[in-house]
DRENGU-828690 format. One record per residue (C-alpha): x, y, z; residue in one letter. Coordinates in steps of 0.25 Angstrom, whole numbers, padded with zeros to 4 digits, always signed. Layout:
XYZa
...
***
This chain:
+0090-0065-0051m
+0083-0078-0054l
+0069-0079-0059g
+0060-0089-0067p
+0067-0085-0080q
+0081-0089-0075g
+0093-0080-0071h
+0090-0065-0073a
+0101-0058-0066d
+0115-0065-0063a
+0118-0062-0049r
+0127-0070-0040e
+0122-0076-0027t
+0131-0075-0015k
+0123-0085-0006a
+0130-0097-0002v
+0122-0111-0003p
+0115-0115+0009i
+0112-0130+0009l
+0103-0138+0017g
+0088-0137+0021r
+0081-0136+0034a
+0079-0149+0042t
+0071-0153+0054v
+0084-0156+0062t
+0091-0143+0058g
+0079-0134+0061t
+0078-0141+0075k
+0092-0139+0078y
+0092-0124+0074t
+0080-0122+0084c
+0086-0131+0095d
+0099-0123+0095r
+0092-0109+0096s
+0089-0103+0109t
+0078-0095+0103v
+0070-0105+0095f
+0073-0118+0103e
+0059-0118+0109k
+0053-0108+0099w
+0052-0116+0087r
+0042-0122+0078h
+0043-0137+0073i
+0036-0139+0059c
+0026-0150+0057s
+0031-0162+0050p
+0036-0164+0039p
+0043-0151+0041v
+0048-0153+0055g
+0057-0141+0056w
+0060-0133+0068h
+0057-0118+0065l
+0061-0107+0074s
+0049-0098+0078k
+0055-0086+0072l
+0060-0086+0058g
+0067-0075+0049c
+0060-0068+0037a
+0071-0062+0029t
+0062-0052+0022c
+0068-0040+0028k
+0082-0043+0026m
+0084-0033+0015p
+0083-0021+0025n
+0097-0024+0030d
+0104-0036+0025i
+0116-0036+0034n
+0107-0035+0047e
+0098-0045+0041a
+0109-0055+0039v
+0114-0054+0053e
+0100-0056+0058a
+0098-0068+0050l
+0111-0075+0055q
+0107-0071+0069l
+0093-0079+0067q
+0101-0091+0062i
+0110-0091+0074i
+0098-0090+0084k
+0091-0102+0078g
+0080-0095+0069c
+0078-0105+0058n
+0068-0100+0048v
+0072-0090+0038f
+0063-0085+0027e
+0068-0079+0014l
+0059-0070+0006d
+0059-0075-0009g
+0057-0061-0015s
+0070-0055-0008m
+0081-0061-0017s
+0090-0050-0013d
+0092-0054+0002v
+0092-0069-0001h
+0107-0070-0002q
+0109-0062+0011s
+0100-0071+0018i
+0107-0083+0012s
+0121-0078+0016r
+0117-0075+0030a
+0111-0089+0032f
+0123-0096+0026y
+0133-0088+0035e
+0125-0090+0048a
+0124-0105+0045l
+0139-0106+0042q
+0143-0097+0054a
+0135-0105+0064f
+0137-0118+0058e
+0122-0120+0056l
+0115-0129+0047e
+0105-0125+0036r
+0096-0136+0041e
+0092-0128+0053g
+0086-0117+0045f
+0073-0115+0037v
+0074-0106+0025v
+0060-0101+0021v
+0058-0094+0007c
+0046-0086+0004r
+0044-0084-0011c
+0033-0081-0021g
+0032-0066-0020v
+0040-0058-0029i
+0042-0044-0024k
+0046-0032-0032q
+0058-0024-0026q
+0052-0012-0019p
+0061-0002-0027f
+0065-0006-0041q
+0066+0006-0049e
+0081+0006-0047e
+0083-0006-0055l
+0073-0003-0067t
+0075+0012-0069q
+0086+0014-0079v
+0093+0028-0077e
+0098+0036-0089s
+0112+0036-0083s
+0120+0023-0081n
+0118+0023-0066t
+0106+0021-0058a
+0104+0021-0043v
+0101+0008-0037v
+0097+0009-0022r
+0105+0021-0020n
+0118+0017-0028r
+0121+0018-0042i
+0124+0006-0051v
+0125+0006-0067p
+0112+0002-0073i
+0119-0010-0081f
+0121-0017-0068e
+0107-0017-0063r
+0098-0029-0062y
+0094-0034-0076k
+0079-0035-0078a
+0075-0050-0080s
+0063-0057-0085s
+0058-0062-0072l
+0067-0058-0060p
+0068-0066-0047s
+0060-0065-0034m
+0063-0050-0033q
+0061-0043-0046l
+0074-0035-0048k
+0069-0028-0060s
+0062-0030-0073g
+0048-0029-0069f
+0040-0024-0057r
+0029-0031-0050i
+0022-0018-0047s
+0022-0014-0062e
+0017-0028-0067l
+0002-0031-0069s
-0004-0043-0063d
-0005-0049-0078d
+0010-0047-0080q
+0013-0053-0066l
+0004-0065-0070g
+0013-0067-0083r
+0025-0068-0074l
+0017-0078-0065n
+0017-0069-0054l
+0005-0064-0045r
+0004-0050-0039r
+0005-0050-0024v
+0006-0035-0022s
+0011-0023-0030k
+0025-0027-0030t
+0025-0042-0027s
+0020-0054-0035a
+0019-0069-0032a
+0027-0078-0040g
+0020-0091-0037l
+0024-0101-0048s
+0034-0112-0049p
+0042-0103-0058d
+0043-0092-0048w
+0046-0101-0037l
+0057-0107-0045e
+0063-0093-0046a
+0062-0091-0031f
+0069-0104-0029f
+0080-0101-0039t
+0081-0087-0033n
+0082-0092-0018v
+0092-0103-0022a
+0101-0093-0030y
+0100-0082-0019n
+0101-0090-0006t
+0107-0103-0010r
+0099-0110+0000i
+0098-0125-0005e
+0084-0127+0001c
+0072-0118+0005i
+0065-0124+0017d
+0052-0117+0015v
+0047-0110+0003l
+0035-0101+0006l
+0026-0096-0006l
+0022-0082-0005e
+0011-0074-0012g
+0002-0087-0013f
-0011-0079-0012h
-0009-0074-0026t
-0012-0088-0032l
-0026-0087-0027f
-0030-0076-0037d
-0044-0081-0041g
-0040-0091-0051r
-0047-0105-0051p
-0043-0113-0039e
-0037-0124-0047s
-0027-0115-0054h
-0023-0109-0040i
-0021-0124-0035d
-0013-0127-0047d
-0004-0116-0045d
-0002-0119-0031i
+0001-0134-0033v
+0011-0130-0044q
+0018-0121-0034l
+0018-0132-0023f
+0022-0143-0033a
+0034-0134-0037y
+0038-0132-0022l
+0037-0147-0019e
+0046-0150-0031n
+0056-0140-0025q
+0055-0148-0012v
+0059-0161-0019k
+0071-0154-0025l
+0076-0150-0012g
+0075-0135-0014l
+0063-0133-0004l
+0058-0140+0009q
+0044-0134+0011y
+0035-0123+0006y
+0024-0115+0011g
+0015-0103+0008i
+0018-0089+0013s
+0006-0080+0013s
-0002-0070+0022p
-0015-0076+0016y
-0014-0089+0023l
-0022-0084+0036a
-0035-0076+0035p
-0033-0061+0031h
-0030-0050+0041i
-0041-0040+0044q
-0036-0026+0041r
-0045-0014+0043n
-0039-0002+0036f
-0045+0013+0035p
-0054+0015+0023v
-0047+0021+0011l
-0051+0036+0009p
-0059+0036-0004p
-0049+0046-0010d
-0037+0039-0006a
-0027+0038-0018m
-0025+0023-0017v
-0022+0012-0028p
-0035+0004-0032e
-0030-0009-0025y
-0030-0001-0012l
-0044+0004-0014r
-0050-0009-0018n
-0042-0020-0011r
-0041-0034-0016q
-0046-0044-0006p
-0036-0052+0001l
-0032-0066-0005p
-0040-0078+0001p
-0033-0085+0013v
-0024-0097+0007i
-0030-0110+0010n
-0020-0119+0017l
-0027-0132+0015y
-0028-0129+0000r
-0013-0126-0001l
-0010-0139+0007l
-0018-0147-0003e
-0011-0141-0015l
+0002-0144-0008a
-0002-0159-0007r
-0005-0159-0022r
+0008-0153-0025a
+0017-0161-0015g
+0008-0173-0009g
+0006-0175+0006e
+0020-0172+0009n
+0020-0158+0003h
+0029-0147+0008h
+0019-0135+0010l
+0022-0134+0025r
+0024-0119+0028f
+0015-0107+0028l
+0019-0092+0031q
+0010-0081+0034y
+0012-0067+0041p
+0009-0068+0056f
+0010-0057+0067n
+0001-0050+0076l
-0006-0044+0064t
-0007-0056+0055f
-0012-0066+0066s
-0023-0072+0058q
-0016-0085+0056a
-0018-0088+0071l
-0032-0083+0074n
-0040-0083+0061k
-0047-0095+0056p
-0044-0099+0041l
-0055-0096+0031p
-0054-0110+0025y
-0053-0117+0038d
-0060-0110+0050g
-0054-0120+0060n
-0040-0116+0058h
-0032-0103+0058t
-0020-0103+0049l
-0010-0106+0061r
-0018-0118+0066s
-0020-0124+0052l
-0005-0124+0048t
-0003-0130+0062g
-0013-0141+0058a
-0007-0143+0044l
+0007-0144+0049g
+0011-0131+0041i
+0022-0123+0047t
+0019-0108+0047t
+0029-0096+0046l
+0024-0082+0051g
+0029-0070+0044y
+0031-0060+0054s
+0030-0048+0061p
+0044-0042+0064l
+0049-0032+0053e
+0043-0041+0042a
+0031-0037+0034t
+0022-0048+0034d
+0018-0056+0021l
+0008-0046+0017m
+0018-0035+0017d
+0010-0027+0028l
+0018-0017+0036p
+0016-0023+0050q
+0028-0024+0059r
+0027-0029+0074y
+0040-0022+0079h
+0043-0009+0085n
+0047+0004+0078f
+0055+0016+0083p
+0046+0026+0089m
+0049+0041+0090e
+0051+0048+0104a
+0048+0062+0098d
+0038+0060+0086l
+0035+0075+0086k
+0049+0079+0082s
+0050+0068+0072l
+0038+0073+0065r
+0043+0087+0065m
+0057+0083+0059n
+0049+0075+0049f
+0041+0087+0045f
+0054+0096+0044t
+0061+0086+0036v
+0050+0084+0026c
+0049+0099+0025e
+0064+0100+0022r
+0063+0089+0011c
+0052+0096+0004v
+0059+0109+0004l
+0072+0102-0001k
+0064+0097-0013e
+0059+0111-0016m
+0073+0115-0018e
+0076+0107-0030v
+0062+0103-0035k
+0062+0114-0045e
+0075+0111-0051s
+0072+0096-0052i
+0059+0099-0059e
+0066+0108-0070k
+0078+0098-0071g
+0080+0087-0081p
+0071+0075-0082s
+0083+0066-0077t
+0081+0071-0063l
+0074+0061-0054p
+0059+0063-0052p
+0055+0071-0040l
+0046+0061-0034e
+0059+0052-0032h
+0067+0063-0027l
+0057+0071-0018f
+0055+0061-0007v
+0048+0072+0003a
+0038+0076-0008s
+0034+0061-0011v
+0033+0058+0003y
+0024+0069+0006l
+0015+0065-0006a
+0015+0051-0002a
+0015+0051+0013q
+0001+0047+0016r
+0004+0033+0010q
+0013+0029+0021f
+0004+0024+0031t
+0015+0017+0039n
+0030+0015+0041l
+0031+0003+0031f
+0024+0010+0019f
+0033+0022+0022f
+0046+0015+0022t
+0043+0006+0010n
+0040+0019+0002w
+0053+0026+0007a
+0062+0014+0005t
+0057+0008-0008y
+0050+0019-0015y
+0055+0033-0011m
+0070+0032-0006i
+0075+0023-0018p
+0069+0033-0028r
+0074+0045-0020f
+0088+0040-0019r
+0088+0037-0034r
+0083+0051-0037a
+0092+0058-0028l
+0105+0051-0034v
+0100+0055-0048r
+0098+0069-0043f
+0111+0070-0036k
+0119+0065-0047e
+0113+0076-0057a
+0114+0088-0047s
+0123+0099-0043s
+0130+0100-0029a
+0119+0107-0022d
+0108+0098-0027l
+0117+0086-0022k
+0117+0093-0009e
+0101+0094-0010w
+0101+0079-0013c
+0109+0076+0000k
+0100+0085+0009q
+0087+0080+0003y
+0091+0065+0004e
+0094+0068+0019q
+0080+0075+0021l
+0073+0064+0014t
+0079+0053+0022n
+0076+0061+0035d
+0061+0063+0030m
+0059+0048+0028l
+0066+0044+0040r
+0058+0053+0049l
+0045+0049+0042r
+0049+0034+0045k
+0051+0037+0059r
+0037+0043+0061m
+0031+0030+0054f
+0040+0021+0064e
+0034+0029+0076h
+0020+0026+0071k
+0023+0011+0069c
+0030+0011+0082g
+0018+0017+0089k
+0009+0006+0082l
+0019-0005+0086a
+0018+0000+0101y
+0003-0001+0101n
+0004-0015+0095k
+0014-0019+0106n
+0005-0014+0117a
-0007-0022+0110a
+0001-0035+0110i
+0005-0033+0124d
-0010-0031+0128h
-0015-0043+0121v
-0003-0053+0124s
+0004-0052+0138p
+0013-0063+0134t
+0018-0055+0121l
+0019-0043+0130a
+0031-0049+0136m
+0039-0047+0123c
+0045-0033+0124p
+0045-0030+0108m
+0034-0030+0098l
+0041-0038+0088n
+0043-0049+0098q
+0028-0049+0101k
+0025-0050+0086a
+0035-0062+0084i
+0030-0070+0096n
+0016-0069+0092f
+0019-0073+0078a
+0026-0086+0083t
+0012-0090+0087y
+0006-0088+0073g
+0016-0096+0065a
+0026-0107+0067d
+0038-0098+0063t
+0038-0083+0063v
+0047-0077+0052l
+0051-0062+0056a
+0060-0052+0049g
+0072-0053+0058f
+0081-0045+0049h
+0087-0038+0060v
+0094-0046+0072s
+0087-0037+0082r
+0073-0042+0078y
+0078-0057+0079f
+0083-0054+0093h
+0070-0047+0097e
+0062-0059+0092a
+0071-0070+0099t
+0081-0066+0110e
+0073-0054+0115l
+0060-0061+0113n
+0053-0066+0126p
+0047-0077+0117a
+0060-0083+0112k
+0061-0098+0112n
+0046-0099+0115g
+0047-0093+0129e
+0035-0084+0128l
+0022-0092+0124p
+0010-0083+0120v
-0003-0089+0125p
-0013-0093+0114e
-0024-0083+0119e
-0014-0071+0118e
-0010-0075+0103i
-0024-0075+0099m
-0027-0062+0106a
-0016-0056+0098l
-0021-0062+0085c
-0035-0056+0088d
-0030-0042+0093s
-0031-0031+0083l
-0022-0022+0091e
-0009-0030+0089v
-0011-0031+0074s
-0006-0021+0064f
-0017-0025+0054a
-0024-0012+0054n
-0012-0003+0057c
-0008+0001+0043s
-0014-0001+0029p
-0009-0012+0020p
-0006-0001+0010d
-0003+0014+0011p
-0016+0021+0009y
-0011+0030-0003m
-0017+0043-0001l
-0007+0050-0010e
+0000+0043-0021p
+0016+0043-0021i
+0021+0052-0032l
+0024+0043-0044t
+0023+0052-0056e
+0026+0066-0059g
+0036+0075-0051k
+0034+0083-0039l
+0034+0095-0048s
+0025+0105-0054k
+0021+0096-0065q
+0007+0089-0062k
+0006+0075-0060s
-0005+0066-0054k
+0003+0064-0041s
+0004+0079-0039m
-0011+0079-0036e
-0009+0071-0023y
+0003+0079-0018m
+0002+0086-0005i
+0007+0100-0005k
+0017+0101+0006i
+0020+0115+0012d
+0035+0114+0015p
+0034+0124+0026h
+0022+0118+0033n
+0021+0103+0028p
+0008+0095+0031k
+0009+0080+0031f
-0004+0073+0030p
+0000+0060+0036d
+0006+0066+0049i
-0004+0072+0058p
-0002+0087+0062e
-0002+0085+0077e
+0007+0075+0084v
-0001+0065+0092e
-0002+0069+0107p
+0009+0063+0115g
+0018+0061+0103s
+0027+0073+0106e
+0037+0066+0115s
+0043+0053+0118g
+0038+0043+0128g
+0031+0030+0127s
+0028+0025+0113p
+0013+0026+0115n
+0015+0041+0116h
+0023+0042+0104a
***
C-alpha cells in the first residue's frame, strides 16, 4: 500500500489507465442520450456547467458482492447515470470499480468526458476485523478469512499504511495524543481524519495507483468538523487555507477539477429524543456523558478561505451532506449563522452544487443505521420464535458436551468466548437494539473469531470432535440466521409504518409503489444530485425504470415537501438509539468456565431446559400468530 512514507507493500495494480476528464459537452451528451435522465438532470452553475443526472451512484456498498456490484455499475453507465462516487477509505474495491468503468466505456464506445468521478477522502477507517493479520499463530499457518495462508506471505506491517490500515497499528488502540503525532484527528473509535497536505498526497497517490484515473473531477473532504477543536480561530483558518492551497495546486497540475466539503454538520443538527439511560446501565463513560455535537460549519467562512487560497476563481464548488426523510434539515431549518437562508437556499444563491448522500441501502455520513427500504417479513412469527428458542437450546446443550474437556485441555485450545457463540450471544443479547448492530456484531466480531477458533479446534481433534464441530457450526449458523430474520421482521414492520405515514402526508409520493422510490424522489428535492448505493441492479431498476418519477415525470408540490420535512412520523430519527445501550458487556476476558472473571458477574444463567430471553417478550403480541397483512404481523 502507499502512504506518506512511500511504498510500504509491493502489490501490482490490475487497473487500466482511464484518460480524460468530465467536460460540459460530454456530460450534456450523456444526459441527452439517456431515456431516464434526459429531463431529470441538474445543470451546475458556472463556472462548472456540467449536466449531472439527478441520481448518482455511491460505491460504498460494493464489498458486499463485487461481481453483482460491477454489473450494477455497468448498467448505470449504459442507462446514462453520470455521477460516480468512490470512498477513499476503501482501497480494496477501487480496482474493481476502475475495471468495471473501463470495460463499460470500451464496450459501448462511450467517452470518459461524459462521466463525473467524485472521490470522498479524509477519513481513514480501521478494518472491522483485523486480528487475522496481526495475531501470529504458533504454527506456520494462520486462518485468514476462513482459509489458511502461510504467515510469511501475510501483509507486512509498515510505518504508515495507506487509507485503509491493513496492519501495523489500530486506531481503536491509539490514544488521541498518539493520533496527533501522526497528524490524525479522531472521528470515532475506529476512524480518524487525516486532513493535512501529507495525507491528501497519500490519498491522491493511492487512488492514482489503484484506479489509474487520470483526473479526479471532484474531491470531497470528509471529517472536516474535526478541525474545529477549540484551537484559536487563526490556527484553524491557517490549516484550512493550507488544505485549499494544496488542492488549488492539484487543479493547476491537472489532477483535479473541483473540490468540496462532505459533512453531516453543514446543516443544523437533527433533534433526537432517546429514552433516558437507566442509572445502573453498564455503559462506557462517553455514552453516559455525551460530547456536544460539533458546531455547524459556516459556509461563508469556507468560501472566504477558498478565496484566500485560490483567488476569486477558486474551485470550491461542491458540498455533500446526508439527505433523506430523516435528515431534511437542509431544506427546512434556517442556518444559525444566517437566519434568512436554509442550507439548500444558500448553496443555490452562492452557485454551489450539492450532492445528497442517500437513503437506499447506504448508511448516511454519520453511520446511523437508517434505511428507507423494505425488509422481508415473516408470515408466521410464532413458529419462527419457537424454532429460534429450540435452536438456542440445542446450541447450549452442544456446548455443554465439550465444555469440560476444553477446560481441562491444553492452553493451545481456542478461548471459549471465541468458540461458544450461543453463550456469548446470550450474555450480550441486550446490546442488539436493531438489525444493524446485530449484523455488525455477527459479521465483524463473532463469526470471524468463531470460524478461526473452529478451524483450530477441528485440526487438533479426534474424529468424533470433528463431527461435533460440524454439527455445532450448523446449529450456530441456524441460530444467527433465525435471529436475523426476527430483526428483519421488526424493521419491516417499522418500514411499513413509515410507508403509510409518507402516503398520508404526500398524496403525490403515494403514487410510488415502493418505499425506496418515495425516499429517493423526496431526496432529489433536497440536493442537486442524490448519491445512492445502487450496488444491486434491482435497486437501480426500482429507482429509474420502475419509478413513476423517472425523467422528472412526477413533480411533488412544494407544500408536500415541506410537510414531509416537518413530519416526525416519516422520520427514523428516534427509532433506534445511535449506540446500543450496553446493559451487559460482551465477554472480552476470562473463559466461560469455572474460573472467576469480571465478565462472569454479568452472565445470565440460562436453564437449557427452560430458557428465558430478556430481550424477547414471553407472550407473542396479539394478532401475530398467523400471516395476513403486514400491519398484523
